[in-house]
Structure formats: C-alpha cells, structure tokens
N, C-alpha and C positions, 0 to 999 in steps of 0.2 A: 427496238426488238422488232422483227419481221413479224408481220400480221398473221401469216399462216403458223409460225411457230407459236405465237401466242395461242390461236385457237387450238393446235394439236395438245399445248400442254393443258390448255383448260379441259379439253376432253378427257385426257388420260387422268386428270385430277379429281373429274366429276365423279360422284356415286352414280351407280350402275342406273339408277332410275330418273337422274337428273341430267343425262345427256343433252336432251333436247334443250333445256334451259341453259346449258352452258354454251352450247354453239350459238344459241339466240344472242346471249350477251356479248359473246365476241363479234357476231355479225352485225349488231347494233354499234358497238362502241368502235370497232375497228374499220367498218365497211358502211356505217350510216344506214344499215337495213331498217326497215319499218316493221317487217314481221318475218318470221320462217316456221316452216311446218314440215314434219317429216312425215311422209305417207309410206307405208309398208304394204307390199302386195299379199293379198289374203291367200288361203291354201289353195284355192283353185285359179289364181291368177286370173281373176275376172276384174277385180277392183283394187284401188289403192285406198288403204285406209289411214286416216290421221292418226297419228299417235297423241292422246290427250290422257289426262289424269282420269284414273279410274273412278268411278264406274261410267263417267260420262265418255261418251265416242263422237266425236264429229262426223259429218256426213261424208262418206266414200266418194270418190270420183271413179270412172271408168278407167280400166288398165289399157283399154284399146282405143276408146273415142272420146279422149280428153287430150289437152296439151300435155299435162303430166304424165300420161299415158304413152305419148309420143317420145319423151324422154327416156321413159323406161323401156319402151321396145327398142328404140334405135341405140339406146346407151350412149346417147351424146346430150351434150346440155341444149335447152330449147330456150330461147328469149321471147316471152310473152308481153307483149305492149299493154298496160293496163291505162285506166282512166288518169286525167290530170298529168299526163307526162311521166307517170311511175312506170315501172316495168317489173314484171314477174320472170326470175329465172329458175327453171327447173332443172335440177341436177341429179342425174343417175346416183344411188347409192348401192355400191357393189362391192363385193369382196372375191377377189381372184376369179370374177367371172361368174360368182352366184349372185343373182340380182336380186336384192331386198327390197326395194322401193326409189323413192325420190325426195331430195330435198327441195322445197320450193321456198325462194327468197324473195321478198318485194324491197325493191330498192327504189328511192325518191325519183330519180331521173336516169335515163337510158345512156346519157352522154358517159362513154368510158367504161360502160357495161362489158363490152367484148374483151377489153384489157383486162378484167377481173375474171374471166372464165376459167380460166386455167387455175388461179388460187383459190377459188370457190369449188371448182370440181375436186381439187386435191382434199380440201376440208371436206367435201361430202364422202370421199374415199375413207377419210379417218373416221370420221363418225360410222361408216358402216364396219370397220373393223371392231370399234368400240362397243355396237351394238350386239354383235356376235359375241364377244367377251360378256358383256353385260347379263345376256341371256342366262348365264348360268346363277346369278343372283337376284334377278327379279323376272315375273311373269309380265312387265309392263309391254314388251315388244310383242311377245308370243300372244297376248291378249289382242293387241291391235291387228295381229294378221287374221283374224278369224271375223268373218261377216256372220258366222253361223255357229251354232253349238257342234264340237266335235264330238262323235260317238267315242267312249273309251277305247275300243279297238284301233280308231283312228288316232286319238291321241298317241297310243303306243306306236303305232307304225312311223307318225311324223316324227318322233324322238329319235326312232332307229335310224332314221336316213342320214346321209352325209351332207345332204344339201340338194338343192335341185339344178344346179349347173355349176361348172367350174371351166377354166380356161389356164391352157400353157402354149407354148411356142408350137408344140407337136400335135396338140389336138383341142378341140372344144367339145365338151359333152354337157349335154342337159337330160332331164326326164321330168315326166309329170305322171301323176296317179288320180284317177277318179273312180268312184265319187269321193271327192277329195275331203268331205265331211265325214264318211262313212267306209271308208276303205276296210279290208278284211286282211286278206294276207298276201297279195302282190308287194314286191319290194325291189329296191335296186341299192348297191352298194359299190363304192369305188375307193381305190386308194393308191397314190402315186409315191414313187422315190426317184432319184436321179436318173435311173435306167428303165422303171418299169410302170406300167398302168395296170392295176388288176380292176376287173369289172364283172360284177355278178348282177345278172337279171333274174329275178325270183318270180314264179308263177304259183301263188300260194293255193293252199287246200282249205276248203271248210269256209265257215261264215263267222262273223263276230268275234268275240273273245278267244275262242278256241283257234282261229285261223291266225290271230294276232301273236298269240302264244306261241304257236308252232312255228310261225317265222321268225320270232325273237329268238327261240332256242336256235334254229338252224343259222342263222346270219351271225349270232354271236360265236356258235361253234367255228364257223368259217374264219370270223375276224381271230379267235383265238388261234388257230392252227396257222394262219397268214402272218400274224404276229410273232410266231414261234420260229418264222423262217422256211416253211414248209412249202413244197412245189405244190402246183394247184391240184395234181391228182391225188396228193396226199392230204391236201386241205378237204377235197370231197369225202374222201375215205372217212377222216376223223369226224366230219358232221354228219356222215350217212350213220356212223356207230353212236353218236350222242342222239341224234333223233331215234333211231330204233332203239336205244337202251331206254328211253322214255316212253316211247309209245307202242312199242313190240309189233311194229307193222301196221297197226290200225290207221296211223296218218303218216304222210309223208309229203315232201316237197320237191318240185321241179325247179332246177336252176340251171342257167346257162352261165358259164365261169370262163372269162378270158384273162390271160397274163400276157400283155403286149411289151415287147421291147421296143423302147422308144427310139431307139438308134437305128433300128432296122425294120421296123413294122412287122417283124414275124411275131406270131402268137401260139400260145399253147391252148388249147381248148378242151373243156369238159362239158357235155352237153348231157346233162342229167334229167331230161324231162320236156316240157313242152314250150316254153319261151321260143319263140322264131325270130330270124334275123334276115333282113334284106339289104341288098347293098346297091346304092346308086353311084356308078362308076362311067365317066364319059357319057352321061346322059341317058344310060340304060340302066333299068332295075332290074335285079334277078334275085330271086329267092336261094339263100344260101344254106345248105344242110350240111349236118355233122352226123357221125354215126351216134347214135341215140343209146345211152345208157341208162340205167334203172335211177328212178328218182331217190333222192337221200331219205333214207330210213325205211324203204319197203322192205328190204330183207336184212338179215344180219352179215356184217362184215362183207360187204360189196367191194368189189375192186373197181376202181375207175382207171381208163387209159387216156392221158392227154393226146388229143390230134392237133396236126399242125395246119396253120392258117397264118395269111399274109395280107396285111394291108398297104396300099400304097397311097402316096400323096394326091389328094382330091377325093379319094373315097369318103362316102358316106354310108354308114351303117344305121340301120333303124330296127331297134328291137321291141318286140310286141309280146304281150301275154295274150292268153286265149280269150281274156275279156275283149280284146279288138278283134282279131281275125275270126272268131266263132260267133260273134253277135248277128243276131237275126234281126231284120226289118220286120213291120207289122206283118206282111205276107209270108214270113217266114224264110226269106232270102239272106244266106249268110255273108257277111262283109268280105271275108275270104281275100285270096292274092288278089285278084283284080282290083278291088276297089283300093286294097293297100298300096299297089303300084302306081294308081291313079292319084293318090293321096301325095305319096313321096315325089311323083313328077311336079305336082301342082305346088308343093312347098319346097322346090329345089332351090330358089332365091333366096329362102330364108335364113337367117342365121341359125346353127343348131338350137340355141336358147329357145327360139320360138317355136321349132318344129314340133315338138310333142305336144303343145297346146292346139297348136294349129289342126294337126291329126285328130287330136281326140274331140275337137268342134264339128270337124268334117263327119266322124263316127255318131255324134249326137244327131246329125241330119238323117243319118241311115238308119239309126236305131227308132226314131221317130218320137222318142221322150227324152226328158232331161236328166231323169234319174236310171241310170245303169242297173240291171239285176247283179251284176259280177263286175269285179274289179278291172279296169282297164289301163294297162301301163304301156307307155311308149317311151323307150330312151333313144337319143339321138348322138351318134359320134361322128364327128368330123375329123378326118386325119390329114394333117398338114406335113407330117414327118418332119426332117431335121436337115 
C-alpha cells in the first residue's frame, strides 16, 4: 500500500486526541523517522508550542526567529541538518491557507530527503485537516495554542472567529487581533461561496464580557441573515434590529461589510461605523471612504443602503479598527493615516498572512508598551481576480 495512503487512513481512524501518536507511528514505520513533533501557533502568533500530553507542555520556539518559524512563515518545507548525519524536516501544517503550525520530523540521514518532501508535506496537510475536525471533540490542540491564560471575553471571541487566514485562487485573506489573550469586542468574519466572498470587520464597543456578548449577538445575527440568503443591506438591517431589541440603544456595534463578486471584483458595501480601509494599488496607498451609516443597534429600525465598490487584480486592502489608527504614543501623538500608510508600504512585499501581525508589531513600537488599552484589529485582503 502507498505510504501516504497508509498515513491518511491512520489519521482518519485515530481518536481526536491521538492524531500525533498516529502520525508518529506511520512516520516511524513507513519513513524510518526517529521522532515527530506537532507545534501549533499561539493566539498571538509569537511562538510555536509543541502538542504534548496535558498538563505537561514542552518548551515553545519562536514563530519568527527559529527554523520551524521559517517553515511557518514561508509556508514551505525547511530542511535542517542535525548532528550525526541526521536531518530535521519542518513542514507547514495549514488548512486552505489557515496556518495552524508546523510538523517537525527527525530522519536518520539526509540522503533522499528531498524526494520525500512532497509526501511528507501532504501528510502534514492531512494532519492539519484532522486537527481542525478533532477540535470539536478535544481541547488538546486548543490548549497547545495558548502560552498564557485567555480571559473569558477573549475565549468567547476566538471561538467566534472563522480562522486567521484563508486562500483561494481569487484572493488571500488574513487577520489578527490584539491583545490576543484579552481581546474585548473587535472581530472579523468571512464566508465564501463559488461566486461571492462576504467579509465583516467589526469595531466592538465596551470592555470585557459585555463587549464580547455584544459582538457575539451582532455577528450571529449577521450570520443568521446571511445564511437565510439575504442581501448585505438587509443583513445589516436585521442585525441592527436584533441588537436594538436587546440593548435598546444603550450599546451598539460598528461594522464594515463587503459582498465581493469573485468573477468581477465588484462589491456591495455597508459602512456602519468606524472600521477604516486603506488600499494599496500600483505602489500607492490611499484611504478609501464610504458613506457613513449608523452603527448596528443605535436606533430602532435603521435602513441601510449598500454602496458600490470595485477591486482590481493586484489590489491589497487593509482594514483597521480604531484601536490601530487612534492609538497615541507616550507623547500623545496619534498613530493615524500617515503611520498606517508607512506601515502598509513597509509590508507590501509580505504575503497577506504575514501583514496583520507585522503591522501590529510596528504599532507596538509606536504605542511604547506591549499591552494595548484597546482592541487592535488588522485585516488584509490581497485580490488576485480570476
């Protein structure tokens, strides 16, 4: 039997908490591997943490300054020579562009390793798919993703998110939130069909559990309307009614909503609040504004009107919450458009999946302290067209 098929069957037959044991057995028996470790990216995208038996957790490695981190960032296998002629192969573990971590495999010798990279990469991809499915039934992999304890509000927010990145021939999409372990109400959501991509960028109101509850209500109301097949302006109207019915105008939510036609790049847009968007086109960054409409839940039965927008192949769209553009440095100087333009230019050669974290690192330097006072959200969309 083909070795890859053996690995695939072993992973599909394994219990949710035994995926790593299953892939280790196949790698030892079929490829002569000496060891294998699964390292998952933490919520802050700063480290890769080994999956191990709870409550024991092995030491993490940097997601940026390590050999495994190179494989994670480049999304390409990296071969690392080890002692005594052995070799360590680091393979990205991703699911449709959502970067989960790295599978690191130690082989007894480096001869023939290059010929194995394709098979080993395929096994790492299957492992990624099985990890996503297994998370419905075990906390093992979610536990490995956290280097610190999440606040309850952050736990609720991360469970609400669709992922941190995704890829299709038409686009690459990625997002990141800070503070990763204590976020309040900022959020992003997306969903794609054969013909359309819907994207919501949310700027939450309030702090702690109350902010998370508000965002959960609004996002689920938007999803409920979207899954009923409603147009984007009607989605906004129904979510507005849901939020107002519960809070009676005391709390409301700002959201920027897009419905992209994948064939043409034309989009319907509803701007219901404060998230902002900048576009990089042909080396030039510009701030794109839409007609501002009322946030969701501010008043009863608000009507929303969709506006027209179009992206072209090669465009990069960067969305930010007020926790980015309104952040002040220790002297009181606001980050603002000038710094945002500079950050987008500085990251123009990075893939979309790397951009949000890179901009947030630059924002930390401006802020002058590691922990922000407000949620900071960055979403990056690279449009390729068809």
